[in-house]
Short mmCIF file of the C-alpha atoms (twelve columns), coordinates in Angstrom:
data_MODEL
# 
_entry.id   MODEL 
# 
loop_
_atom_site.group_PDB 
_atom_site.id 
_atom_site.type_symbol 
_atom_site.label_atom_id 
_atom_site.label_alt_id 
_atom_site.label_comp_id 
_atom_site.label_asym_id 
_atom_site.label_seq_id 
_atom_site.Cartn_x 
_atom_site.Cartn_y 
_atom_site.Cartn_z 
_atom_site.pdbx_PDB_model_num 
ATOM 1   C CA . MET A 1   127.434 97.578  129.808 1 
ATOM 2   C CA . ARG A 2   126.224 96.686  126.542 1 
ATOM 3   C CA . ARG A 3   122.846 96.501  127.066 1 
ATOM 4   C CA . LEU A 4   122.541 100.131 128.601 1 
ATOM 5   C CA . ARG A 5   124.442 100.984 125.390 1 
ATOM 6   C CA . ARG A 6   121.565 99.343  123.438 1 
ATOM 7   C CA . ALA A 7   119.030 100.684 125.215 1 
ATOM 8   C CA . GLY A 8   120.268 104.407 125.108 1 
ATOM 9   C CA . VAL A 9   120.581 104.013 121.197 1 
ATOM 10  C CA . ILE A 10  116.738 102.825 121.072 1 
ATOM 11  C CA . LEU A 11  115.387 105.856 123.302 1 
ATOM 12  C CA . ALA A 12  117.896 108.332 121.372 1 
ATOM 13  C CA . LEU A 13  116.053 107.232 118.048 1 
ATOM 14  C CA . SER A 14  112.381 106.686 119.829 1 
ATOM 15  C CA . ALA A 15  112.861 110.937 120.379 1 
ATOM 16  C CA . THR A 16  113.993 111.423 117.343 1 
ATOM 17  C CA . SER A 17  111.317 109.916 115.352 1 
ATOM 18  C CA . SER A 18  108.566 111.450 117.811 1 
ATOM 19  C CA . ALA A 19  109.788 114.769 116.950 1 
ATOM 20  C CA . VAL A 20  110.231 114.159 113.379 1 
ATOM 21  C CA . ILE A 21  106.404 112.592 113.434 1 
ATOM 22  C CA . GLY A 22  104.968 116.115 115.600 1 
ATOM 23  C CA . ALA A 23  106.934 118.226 113.119 1 
ATOM 24  C CA . MET A 24  105.030 116.704 109.872 1 
ATOM 25  C CA . ALA A 25  101.281 116.007 112.024 1 
ATOM 26  C CA . PRO A 26  99.661  119.288 111.308 1 
ATOM 27  C CA . SER A 27  98.556  121.771 113.792 1 
ATOM 28  C CA . GLY A 28  94.978  122.166 115.097 1 
ATOM 29  C CA . ALA A 29  95.415  125.718 116.486 1 
ATOM 30  C CA . ALA A 30  96.806  126.664 112.991 1 
ATOM 31  C CA . ALA A 31  94.638  129.812 111.315 1 
ATOM 32  C CA . ALA A 32  92.769  128.133 108.850 1 
ATOM 33  C CA . LEU A 33  93.452  128.851 104.723 1 
ATOM 34  C CA . THR A 34  90.772  130.556 102.975 1 
ATOM 35  C CA . SER A 35  90.454  131.725 99.331  1 
ATOM 36  C CA . CYS A 36  90.742  128.096 98.560  1 
ATOM 37  C CA . ARG A 37  89.966  126.820 94.993  1 
ATOM 38  C CA . MET A 38  89.762  123.553 93.405  1 
ATOM 39  C CA . LEU A 39  90.178  122.392 89.731  1 
ATOM 40  C CA . THR A 40  88.604  118.785 88.968  1 
ATOM 41  C CA . THR A 41  89.006  116.575 85.779  1 
ATOM 42  C CA . SER A 42  87.293  113.691 85.357  1 
ATOM 43  C CA . TYR A 43  90.669  110.995 87.004  1 
ATOM 44  C CA . SER A 44  92.154  114.097 89.137  1 
ATOM 45  C CA . ALA A 45  91.920  117.288 91.649  1 
ATOM 46  C CA . ILE A 46  93.986  119.827 92.618  1 
ATOM 47  C CA . SER A 47  93.376  122.540 95.343  1 
ATOM 48  C CA . TYR A 48  95.274  125.903 96.163  1 
ATOM 49  C CA . CYS A 49  94.323  128.778 98.920  1 
ATOM 50  C CA . ASP A 50  96.065  131.800 98.929  1 
ATOM 51  C CA . VAL A 51  94.815  133.700 102.421 1 
ATOM 52  C CA . GLY A 52  95.821  132.282 105.949 1 
ATOM 53  C CA . THR A 53  98.300  129.946 107.771 1 
ATOM 54  C CA . GLY A 54  97.060  126.828 108.070 1 
ATOM 55  C CA . LEU A 55  97.452  123.507 105.920 1 
ATOM 56  C CA . GLN A 56  94.845  122.275 103.319 1 
ATOM 57  C CA . ARG A 57  95.000  119.177 101.296 1 
ATOM 58  C CA . VAL A 58  92.824  117.961 98.586  1 
ATOM 59  C CA . VAL A 59  90.441  114.528 98.862  1 
ATOM 60  C CA . LEU A 60  89.769  112.452 95.822  1 
ATOM 61  C CA . LYS A 61  87.147  109.649 95.898  1 
ATOM 62  C CA . CYS A 62  87.825  107.096 92.584  1 
ATOM 63  C CA . TYR A 63  85.724  104.061 91.400  1 
ATOM 64  C CA . ASP A 64  86.963  101.945 88.971  1 
ATOM 65  C CA . PRO A 65  84.066  99.972  87.161  1 
ATOM 66  C CA . ALA A 66  86.563  97.098  85.524  1 
ATOM 67  C CA . TYR A 67  86.723  95.691  89.341  1 
ATOM 68  C CA . VAL A 68  83.793  97.547  90.523  1 
ATOM 69  C CA . THR A 69  85.922  99.076  93.652  1 
ATOM 70  C CA . THR A 70  86.354  102.418 95.132  1 
ATOM 71  C CA . TRP A 71  89.476  104.478 96.222  1 
ATOM 72  C CA . THR A 72  89.938  107.313 97.965  1 
ATOM 73  C CA . GLY A 73  93.464  109.511 97.344  1 
ATOM 74  C CA . TYR A 74  94.890  112.032 99.390  1 
ATOM 75  C CA . GLY A 75  97.309  114.557 98.629  1 
ATOM 76  C CA . PRO A 76  99.700  116.267 100.333 1 
ATOM 77  C CA . TRP A 77  99.304  118.902 103.301 1 
ATOM 78  C CA . VAL A 78  100.721 122.079 101.790 1 
ATOM 79  C CA . GLY A 79  100.047 125.860 102.845 1 
ATOM 80  C CA . ARG A 80  99.474  129.039 101.361 1 
ATOM 81  C CA . TYR A 81  100.205 129.469 97.652  1 
ATOM 82  C CA . GLN A 82  101.022 125.433 96.787  1 
ATOM 83  C CA . LEU A 83  99.202  123.330 94.904  1 
ATOM 84  C CA . SER A 84  97.824  119.673 96.679  1 
ATOM 85  C CA . ARG A 85  97.477  117.044 93.871  1 
ATOM 86  C CA . SER A 86  95.982  113.764 93.950  1 
ATOM 87  C CA . GLN A 87  95.187  111.611 90.502  1 
ATOM 88  C CA . CYS A 88  92.685  108.509 90.272  1 
ATOM 89  C CA . PRO A 89  94.667  104.984 89.299  1 
ATOM 90  C CA . SER A 90  94.958  104.021 85.613  1 
ATOM 91  C CA . GLY A 91  91.192  102.703 84.490  1 
ATOM 92  C CA . SER A 92  89.183  104.603 86.962  1 
ATOM 93  C CA . TYR A 93  87.334  107.801 87.623  1 
ATOM 94  C CA . ARG A 94  86.981  110.958 89.544  1 
ATOM 95  C CA . VAL A 95  83.412  110.296 91.223  1 
ATOM 96  C CA . TYR A 96  83.795  113.029 94.574  1 
ATOM 97  C CA . SER A 97  86.667  115.555 95.181  1 
ATOM 98  C CA . SER A 98  86.803  117.947 98.641  1 
ATOM 99  C CA . ARG A 99  89.456  119.706 100.413 1 
ATOM 100 C CA . GLN A 100 90.652  119.157 104.224 1 
ATOM 101 C CA . HIS A 101 91.679  122.030 105.965 1 
ATOM 102 C CA . PHE A 102 93.757  122.471 109.495 1 
# 
């Protein structure tokens, strides 16, 4: 009886976590955002869109000359009228930035 109860709890948690992860993932069927703008500095990037119903986020590639390494930062997935921001770690600078759409 104890095993069945434990299995039921595990299945319930698994179903709940799958529903939450599915709700967080962007949908490919959503209309793409348009009329987007990007503001960049030597160490950060911000993107903003004001038309459409999809999601977008900023992607930022940074270079750290002290450690000779690159780092890729992703802003949060956001909808229309919201800002997606990413910033390089201290001591590094932006070498590339772009935007992803869903």
